[in-house]
C-alpha positions as CSV (number, residue, x, y, z in Angstrom):
1,M,-26.4,6.9,18.1
2,K,-30.3,6.5,18.3
3,A,-30.4,4.1,15.3
4,P,-28.0,1.5,16.8
5,I,-29.8,1.7,20.2
6,M,-33.2,1.1,18.5
7,R,-31.7,-1.9,16.7
8,I,-30.4,-3.3,20.0
9,V,-33.8,-2.9,21.6
10,I,-35.6,-4.6,18.7
11,T,-33.1,-7.4,18.8
12,L,-33.6,-7.9,22.6
13,L,-37.4,-8.0,22.1
14,A,-37.0,-10.6,19.4
15,T,-34.7,-12.6,21.6
16,G,-37.1,-12.5,24.4
17,A,-39.9,-13.6,22.2
18,L,-37.8,-16.6,21.0
19,S,-36.9,-17.5,24.6
20,H,-40.6,-17.3,25.6
21,G,-41.6,-19.5,22.7
22,Q,-39.0,-22.1,23.6
23,Q,-40.4,-22.4,27.2
24,S,-43.7,-23.7,25.8
25,P,-44.0,-27.4,26.6
26,T,-45.7,-28.1,23.3
27,Q,-42.8,-26.7,21.1
28,T,-39.6,-28.6,20.2
29,V,-36.4,-26.8,21.1
30,D,-33.9,-26.5,18.3
31,P,-30.3,-26.7,19.7
32,Q,-28.9,-24.6,16.8
33,L,-31.6,-22.0,17.3
34,M,-30.7,-21.8,21.0
35,Q,-27.0,-21.5,20.2
36,A,-27.8,-18.7,17.8
37,V,-29.9,-16.9,20.3
38,Q,-27.2,-17.1,23.0
39,Q,-24.6,-15.8,20.6
40,L,-26.9,-12.9,19.7
41,Q,-27.5,-12.1,23.3
42,K,-23.7,-12.0,23.9
43,E,-23.2,-9.7,20.9
44,V,-26.0,-7.4,22.2
45,A,-24.4,-7.3,25.6
46,R,-21.0,-6.5,24.1
47,L,-22.5,-3.7,22.0
48,Q,-24.3,-2.2,25.0
49,E,-21.0,-2.2,27.0
50,S,-19.2,-0.5,24.1
51,V,-21.9,2.1,23.7
52,E,-22.0,2.9,27.4
53,A,-18.2,3.1,27.6
54,L,-18.1,5.5,24.7
55,R,-20.9,7.6,26.1
56,S,-19.3,7.8,29.5
57,E,-15.9,8.8,28.1
58,S,-17.5,11.5,25.9
59,E,-19.5,12.9,28.7
60,R,-16.4,13.0,31.0
61,Y,-14.4,14.9,28.3
62,R,-17.3,17.3,27.7
63,A,-17.8,18.0,31.4
64,E,-14.1,18.6,31.9
65,A,-14.0,21.0,28.9
66,Q,-17.0,22.9,30.2
67,E,-15.5,23.3,33.6
68,M,-12.3,24.5,32.1
69,E,-14.1,27.0,30.0
70,R,-16.1,28.3,33.0
71,R,-12.8,28.8,35.0
72,L,-11.2,30.6,32.1
73,Q,-14.2,32.9,31.7
74,A,-14.3,33.6,35.5
75,M,-10.6,34.5,35.5
76,S,-11.0,36.9,32.5
77,D,-14.2,38.6,33.8
78,P,-13.3,41.8,35.7
79,R,-16.5,41.7,37.6
80,N,-15.2,38.6,39.4
81,L,-12.2,40.4,40.8
82,T,-12.1,40.3,44.6
83,P,-11.1,43.3,46.8
84,E,-7.8,41.5,47.4
85,S,-7.1,41.2,43.7
86,T,-8.1,44.9,43.2
87,H,-5.6,45.9,45.9
88,E,-2.9,43.8,44.2
89,S,-3.7,45.5,40.9
90,Q,-3.4,49.0,42.5
91,A,-0.1,48.0,44.0
92,S,1.3,46.7,40.8
93,S,4.2,49.1,41.1
94,T,5.6,47.2,44.1
95,P,8.1,44.4,43.8
96,N,5.5,41.8,45.2
97,A,3.0,42.8,42.6
98,N,5.5,42.4,39.8
99,Q,6.2,38.9,41.0
100,Q,2.5,38.0,41.2
101,Q,1.7,39.1,37.6
102,P,3.8,36.4,35.9
103,S,2.3,33.8,38.2
104,T,-1.2,34.7,37.1
105,S,-0.3,34.8,33.4
106,S,1.4,31.4,33.6
107,R,-1.7,29.9,35.3
108,L,-3.9,31.4,32.6
109,A,-1.7,30.0,29.8
110,K,-1.7,26.6,31.5
111,L,-5.4,26.6,31.7
112,E,-5.8,27.6,28.1
113,D,-3.5,24.7,27.1
114,E,-5.5,22.2,29.1
115,Y,-8.7,23.5,27.7
116,G,-7.4,23.2,24.1
117,L,-6.3,19.6,24.8
118,L,-9.7,18.6,26.2
119,T,-11.5,20.3,23.4
120,G,-9.4,18.3,20.9
121,K,-10.3,15.1,22.7
122,V,-14.0,16.0,22.5
123,D,-13.7,16.8,18.8
124,D,-12.0,13.5,18.2
125,Q,-15.0,11.7,19.9
126,Y,-17.5,13.6,17.8
127,Q,-15.7,13.9,14.5
128,T,-17.5,12.8,11.3
129,K,-17.1,9.1,10.7
130,V,-17.4,7.2,7.5
131,E,-20.6,5.2,7.6
132,S,-20.5,1.6,6.4
133,G,-23.3,-0.8,5.7
134,S,-21.7,-3.4,8.1
135,R,-21.3,-0.8,10.9
136,Y,-17.7,-1.7,11.2
137,R,-15.1,1.1,11.3
138,V,-14.0,2.4,8.0
139,R,-11.0,4.8,7.3
140,L,-10.3,6.8,4.2
141,S,-6.7,7.5,3.3
142,G,-4.8,8.6,0.3
143,L,-2.1,10.8,-1.3
144,V,-2.5,14.0,-3.4
145,M,0.6,14.0,-5.5
146,L,1.7,16.5,-8.2
147,N,4.6,15.4,-10.4
148,M,6.5,17.7,-12.7
149,F,9.1,16.1,-14.9
150,T,11.5,16.6,-17.8
151,N,13.1,14.1,-20.1
152,R,16.1,14.1,-22.3
153,G,15.8,11.3,-24.8
154,A,12.7,9.2,-25.7
155,A,10.8,7.0,-23.2
156,D,7.8,4.7,-23.5
157,S,5.9,7.0,-21.1
158,I,7.1,10.5,-20.3
159,D,5.6,10.7,-16.8
160,A,6.4,7.1,-15.7
161,P,9.3,5.9,-17.9
162,Q,10.2,2.2,-17.8
163,L,12.0,1.7,-21.1
164,A,14.1,3.9,-23.3
165,V,13.1,3.8,-27.0
166,P,14.8,5.1,-30.2
167,S,13.6,8.6,-31.1
168,S,11.1,8.9,-33.9
169,V,8.1,11.1,-34.9
170,A,6.0,9.5,-32.1
171,Y,8.9,9.5,-29.5
172,V,10.6,12.9,-29.6
173,R,14.0,13.4,-27.9
174,G,12.8,15.6,-25.0
175,S,9.7,16.7,-23.1
176,F,8.4,18.6,-20.1
177,A,5.0,18.0,-18.5
178,G,3.1,17.5,-15.2
179,T,0.5,15.1,-13.9
180,L,-1.7,14.4,-10.9
181,R,-2.6,10.9,-12.0
182,Q,-0.2,9.2,-9.6
183,S,-2.4,10.4,-6.7
184,Q,-3.9,7.6,-4.7
185,M,-7.1,6.8,-2.7
186,G,-7.5,4.0,-0.2
187,V,-10.2,2.5,2.0
188,E,-9.5,0.4,5.1
189,V,-12.1,-1.7,6.9
190,F,-11.6,-2.9,10.4
191,G,-13.9,-5.9,10.8
192,P,-15.0,-8.3,13.5
193,Q,-13.1,-11.0,15.5
194,W,-13.7,-14.4,13.9
195,A,-12.4,-17.7,15.0
196,G,-9.9,-15.9,17.2
197,A,-8.6,-13.8,14.3
198,R,-8.7,-10.0,13.7
199,V,-10.4,-9.4,10.4
200,N,-9.5,-6.3,8.3
201,G,-9.3,-5.3,4.6
202,D,-8.3,-2.5,2.3
203,L,-8.6,-1.3,-1.3
204,R,-6.3,1.2,-3.1
205,F,-6.8,3.1,-6.3
206,D,-4.9,5.6,-8.4
207,F,-5.6,7.5,-11.7
208,A,-3.0,5.8,-13.9
209,G,-5.5,3.6,-15.8
210,G,-5.1,5.3,-19.2
211,F,-6.5,8.4,-20.8
212,P,-10.0,9.2,-22.2
213,D,-10.2,9.9,-25.9
214,T,-11.0,13.6,-25.6
215,E,-9.3,17.0,-25.8
216,N,-6.5,17.3,-23.1
217,G,-7.3,13.7,-22.1
218,V,-3.8,13.4,-20.7
219,T,-4.9,15.5,-17.7
220,L,-8.0,13.2,-17.1
221,G,-6.4,10.0,-15.9
222,L,-8.8,7.1,-15.5
223,M,-9.2,5.5,-12.1
224,R,-7.4,2.1,-11.7
225,L,-7.5,-0.7,-9.2
226,R,-4.1,-1.2,-7.6
227,T,-4.2,-3.5,-4.6
228,G,-6.7,-4.9,-2.2
229,N,-6.7,-7.5,0.5
230,V,-8.9,-9.3,3.1
231,R,-6.7,-10.4,6.0
232,L,-7.3,-12.7,9.0
233,E,-4.6,-12.3,11.6
234,W,-4.0,-14.7,14.5
235,S,-1.1,-14.4,17.0
236,H,1.4,-16.3,14.8
237,T,-0.5,-17.0,11.5
238,S,-2.2,-14.8,8.9
239,L,-4.4,-15.6,5.9
240,S,-4.5,-13.0,3.1
241,A,-6.7,-13.0,0.0
242,G,-6.6,-10.2,-2.6
243,Q,-4.4,-8.5,-5.1
244,D,-0.9,-7.4,-4.1
245,A,2.8,-7.7,-5.0
246,P,3.8,-11.3,-5.7
247,M,4.6,-13.2,-2.5
248,F,8.0,-14.3,-3.8
249,S,9.0,-10.7,-4.5
250,P,7.3,-8.5,-2.0
251,I,9.6,-5.5,-1.6
252,S,10.3,-2.5,-3.8
253,P,12.7,0.5,-3.8
254,T,11.8,3.7,-2.0
255,S,10.4,6.4,-4.3
256,V,7.5,8.9,-4.3
257,I,8.2,9.9,-8.0
258,S,7.5,6.4,-9.4
259,L,4.1,5.4,-8.0
260,A,2.1,4.3,-11.1
261,S,4.5,1.4,-11.1
262,P,7.3,0.8,-8.6
263,E,10.9,1.9,-9.2
264,F,12.9,-0.5,-11.5
265,A,9.8,-2.0,-13.1
266,Y,11.0,-4.0,-16.1
267,A,14.6,-3.3,-14.9
268,G,15.1,-5.9,-12.2
269,N,11.9,-5.6,-10.0
270,L,9.3,-8.4,-10.3
271,W,6.4,-6.3,-9.1
272,T,3.0,-6.9,-10.8
273,W,0.1,-6.7,-8.5
274,V,-1.5,-10.1,-8.9
275,P,-4.6,-11.8,-7.4
276,Q,-3.4,-14.4,-4.8
277,V,-4.2,-16.2,-1.6
278,Q,-1.4,-16.8,0.8
279,V,-0.9,-18.2,4.3
280,Q,2.0,-17.0,6.5
281,H,3.2,-18.5,9.8
282,W,6.0,-17.0,11.9
283,I,8.0,-18.6,14.7
284,D,9.5,-16.4,17.4
285,L,13.1,-17.3,17.9
286,G,13.7,-15.0,20.9
287,R,15.8,-11.8,21.1
288,A,13.4,-10.0,18.7
289,Q,14.0,-12.6,15.9
290,R,11.5,-14.3,13.8
291,L,11.3,-17.1,11.2
292,T,8.5,-16.7,8.6
293,I,7.2,-19.4,6.4
294,A,4.6,-18.6,3.7
295,A,2.9,-20.4,0.8
296,G,0.1,-19.6,-1.6
297,V,-1.5,-19.7,-5.0
298,L,-1.8,-16.9,-7.5
299,D,-3.1,-16.0,-11.0
300,P,-0.3,-17.3,-13.4
301,L,0.0,-14.1,-15.4
302,T,2.0,-14.1,-18.6
303,G,2.0,-10.5,-19.6
304,E,-0.3,-10.6,-22.6
305,T,-2.5,-7.6,-23.6
306,P,-6.2,-8.3,-23.2
307,R,-7.8,-9.2,-26.5
308,T,-11.0,-7.3,-25.9
309,E,-12.1,-4.5,-23.6
310,S,-15.3,-6.2,-22.5
311,Y,-14.6,-9.9,-22.1
312,R,-11.8,-11.7,-20.4
313,I,-10.0,-14.3,-22.6
314,P,-7.6,-16.6,-20.7
315,Q,-4.0,-15.9,-21.0
316,A,-1.5,-18.7,-21.6
317,G,-0.9,-19.2,-17.8
318,E,-4.6,-19.3,-17.1
319,A,-5.2,-21.7,-20.0
320,G,-2.9,-24.2,-18.1
321,R,-5.9,-24.9,-15.9
322,Q,-4.1,-24.6,-12.6
323,P,-2.9,-21.7,-10.5
324,G,0.6,-20.5,-10.0
325,Y,2.3,-21.8,-6.8
326,S,4.5,-19.7,-4.6
327,A,6.5,-20.2,-1.4
328,R,8.8,-18.1,0.7
329,I,10.9,-18.5,3.8
330,G,12.7,-15.7,5.7
331,W,14.5,-14.7,8.8
332,S,14.2,-11.2,10.4
333,S,15.3,-9.3,13.4
334,F,13.3,-6.4,14.9
335,K,15.7,-5.1,17.5
336,D,15.4,-1.7,15.8
337,E,11.8,-1.4,14.4
338,D,12.9,1.5,12.1
339,R,15.8,-0.5,10.7
340,P,14.8,-4.1,10.2
341,L,17.3,-6.8,9.3
342,S,16.0,-9.6,7.1
343,F,17.0,-12.3,4.6
344,S,14.4,-14.2,2.5
345,A,14.2,-16.7,-0.3
346,G,11.2,-17.4,-2.5
347,G,10.1,-19.6,-5.4
348,Y,7.3,-19.6,-8.1
349,F,6.0,-22.2,-10.6
350,S,3.3,-22.3,-13.2
351,R,2.2,-24.3,-16.2
352,Q,1.6,-22.3,-19.4
353,D,-0.4,-23.5,-22.4
354,W,0.3,-21.5,-25.6
355,G,-2.0,-23.5,-27.8
356,F,-1.5,-26.6,-30.1
357,N,-0.1,-28.5,-27.1
358,R,2.8,-26.1,-26.7
359,K,3.3,-26.1,-23.0
360,I,6.1,-24.6,-21.0
361,D,6.9,-24.2,-17.3
362,G,7.2,-20.7,-15.9
363,W,9.4,-20.5,-12.7
364,A,11.5,-18.2,-10.6
365,M,13.9,-18.4,-7.7
366,T,14.3,-15.2,-5.7
367,A,16.3,-13.8,-2.8
368,D,15.8,-10.4,-1.1
369,W,17.3,-8.6,1.9
370,Q,17.1,-5.6,4.1
371,L,20.4,-4.6,5.9
372,P,21.0,-1.8,8.3
373,L,24.7,-1.3,7.5
374,V,25.8,1.5,9.8
375,H,24.1,4.3,11.7
376,R,21.5,5.9,9.4
377,L,22.6,3.8,6.3
378,A,20.7,0.8,5.1
379,L,20.7,-1.4,2.0
380,K,17.8,-3.5,0.5
381,G,17.4,-5.4,-2.8
382,E,16.4,-8.5,-4.7
383,L,17.9,-11.0,-7.1
384,Y,16.0,-13.5,-9.4
385,R,16.5,-16.1,-12.0
386,G,13.6,-17.6,-14.0
387,R,11.7,-18.3,-17.1
388,G,8.3,-17.1,-18.5
389,L,8.2,-14.2,-16.1
390,G,6.7,-11.5,-18.5
391,G,3.6,-11.3,-16.4
392,F,5.6,-10.1,-13.4
393,G,7.9,-7.7,-15.2
394,G,10.7,-10.0,-16.1
395,G,12.1,-10.3,-19.7
396,S,10.9,-6.7,-20.5
397,G,7.4,-8.0,-20.1
398,Q,7.9,-11.0,-22.5
399,S,7.3,-14.6,-21.4
400,I,8.2,-16.5,-24.6
401,L,10.0,-16.5,-27.9
402,S,8.2,-17.7,-31.0
403,S,9.3,-18.5,-34.5
404,D,6.0,-17.5,-36.0
405,T,2.6,-16.2,-35.0
406,L,0.9,-18.3,-32.3
407,Q,-2.0,-19.0,-34.7
408,N,0.5,-21.2,-36.7
409,G,0.4,-24.6,-35.0
410,L,3.9,-25.4,-36.4
411,A,5.5,-22.4,-34.8
412,I,8.2,-23.2,-32.2
413,V,7.6,-21.6,-28.8
414,R,10.3,-21.4,-26.1
415,G,10.1,-19.9,-22.6
416,L,12.3,-16.8,-22.3
417,N,15.0,-17.2,-19.6
418,T,16.0,-14.1,-17.8
419,E,17.9,-12.9,-14.7
420,G,18.2,-9.7,-12.8
421,G,17.7,-7.7,-9.7
422,W,18.1,-4.4,-8.0
423,A,19.7,-2.8,-5.0
424,Q,19.1,0.5,-3.2
425,A,21.0,2.3,-0.4
426,S,19.2,4.7,1.9
427,F,20.7,7.4,4.1
428,Q,18.6,9.0,6.8
429,A,20.4,12.3,7.1
430,T,17.9,13.8,9.5
431,P,14.5,12.6,10.9
432,T,12.9,14.5,8.0
433,L,15.4,14.1,5.2
434,Q,16.3,10.9,3.4
435,F,18.6,10.2,0.4
436,N,18.3,7.1,-1.8
437,G,20.3,5.7,-4.7
438,G,20.1,2.4,-6.5
439,Y,20.5,0.3,-9.7
440,G,18.4,-2.3,-11.4
441,L,18.9,-4.7,-14.3
442,D,16.7,-7.2,-16.2
443,N,18.8,-9.3,-18.6
444,P,17.0,-11.8,-20.9
445,F,19.4,-14.4,-22.3
446,S,20.7,-12.9,-25.5
447,R,21.7,-16.3,-27.0
448,E,18.1,-17.3,-26.9
449,I,16.9,-14.1,-28.5
450,R,19.5,-14.5,-31.3
451,G,18.2,-18.0,-31.9
452,F,15.0,-16.4,-33.1
453,S,16.6,-13.6,-35.0
454,S,14.9,-14.8,-38.2
455,A,11.6,-13.8,-36.7
456,Q,12.6,-10.3,-35.7
457,T,9.3,-8.8,-37.0
458,L,7.5,-11.0,-34.4
459,L,9.7,-10.0,-31.4
460,Y,8.6,-7.3,-29.0
461,S,10.4,-4.1,-30.0
462,G,11.4,-3.4,-26.4
463,L,12.9,-6.9,-25.8
464,G,16.5,-6.8,-24.6
465,R,18.7,-5.8,-21.7
466,N,17.1,-3.0,-19.7
467,S,18.9,-1.2,-16.8
468,A,18.1,1.8,-14.7
469,A,20.0,3.9,-12.2
470,M,18.3,6.4,-9.8
471,T,19.0,8.8,-7.0
472,N,16.5,10.9,-5.0
473,F,15.9,12.8,-1.8
474,I,12.6,12.8,0.1
475,Y,11.9,15.7,2.5
476,R,9.1,15.3,5.0
477,P,8.8,18.4,7.2
478,R,5.6,16.8,8.6
479,S,4.5,13.2,8.6
480,D,1.8,14.0,6.1
481,L,3.7,16.5,3.8
482,L,6.5,15.5,1.5
483,F,8.7,16.9,-1.2
484,S,11.0,14.9,-3.5
485,V,13.3,15.3,-6.4
486,E,14.6,12.3,-8.4
487,Y,16.9,11.6,-11.3
488,R,16.7,8.4,-13.3
489,H,18.8,7.1,-16.2
490,I,17.3,4.3,-18.2
491,S,19.3,2.4,-20.8
492,S,17.7,-0.2,-23.1
493,A,19.4,-2.6,-25.6
494,R,17.6,-4.2,-28.6
495,L,18.0,-7.3,-30.7
496,T,19.3,-5.2,-33.5
497,N,22.2,-3.9,-31.3
498,T,20.6,-0.5,-31.2
499,R,20.7,1.2,-27.8
500,A,18.6,4.0,-26.4
501,S,18.7,5.9,-23.2
502,V,16.7,8.5,-21.4
503,D,17.4,10.9,-18.5
504,N,14.4,11.7,-16.4
505,I,14.2,14.4,-13.7
506,G,11.1,14.4,-11.7
507,M,9.7,16.6,-8.8
508,G,6.9,15.6,-6.5
509,I,4.8,17.5,-3.9
510,G,2.5,15.3,-1.9
511,L,0.0,15.5,0.9
512,L,-1.1,12.3,2.8
513,F,-4.6,12.2,4.2
């Protein structure tokens, strides 16, 4: 507390010196400097008021706690017993004494409860805070999550399966393992008021960024950036800049087993966390109803693997020299905050340059919904139709079809058309127990794939129809403690008409902090 007070004193002295200098008749007054000084004086006054309010509240809580402690000690000290109380103790065998004893015990229990409550308030005031360079409030949060899982069949990744693959030497037909790499860490920053808006931001990480090349490296997951945002929030408008789910496809199924990537990734869920800037404006329609209109620009990802580990080479969407464009409109009702009702539609467009003047348009049309059907039962989901959506999880991660390698300027390139979606039902059996079940499908147009069948060796081996079904339960005996078991069945079809499937059973134990 001393450091902020010293800074305030030094600021006031500097302000006084500036004001004294401006009163000199031989010095020209700079209007901008005067405005800056006045703003600084207002900020100092506000900080002083906040410091005094916090100090007064802390002193009041501490004084009340000390008084409560003194009263408890006085009641429990036998030397403080009066002759009347001694007489009552000696006459404890009488009916009146038996009635007095419960009264004294209840009073003591009540005082102990009040003392505990006040002590908790004081501890909250003096708990260790995260220090930040900007002096604005910072909060750490996260999830410690242990996953144990077993697979029957072969999957592209045994702990976070997204595609089923034919069994081989590399992909055996069964496995059992565990991981902690889906645990997460987050930082939230609560910034200043600016231009009438509340400013805040956040960053979130996990440990699913790959594995180090060392013994037992599978247990040493590398930290990975997931999402992050800077938000300015007015009463009916918000501006967000950061990396998050695409604005035209913002919702995902409910699961705590599939956290490295959302449920139904590459099976109907356009999910990739993408850098973007978006503006939202909502209009109150009355009766707890709202119309939301949003628009933004984003990185036009196409799903290509980075060519190097050290330098960023533009992908085809980024080589188009313009951002991707996105818009969304939705209606929602919040009569029941725990069971929102909403319908939304979105759109996306980008220009992609695949070299040698081979340009295609990537686009998507989406619709999503959240429906509270009956008591404790709700349904949510999404549908889409588009082209060149490999960067967001459509088309099994593929955006195009090519008759030859892209280095061949004569190769024919076509944008891959695809459609899909997902739906999930949720049943809240009790306040602490929830059941979920759903299905997702991504379906690239097979007639287009067959048109490039002569170039099978160039096609992505996982390209084809991919579907997933799941069911889980999530048990939260406390708001910060959760247990879950989930079953997933993933079925993938290939150009060669071969099919593969995998059954995954996962268990998760997590603690939020």
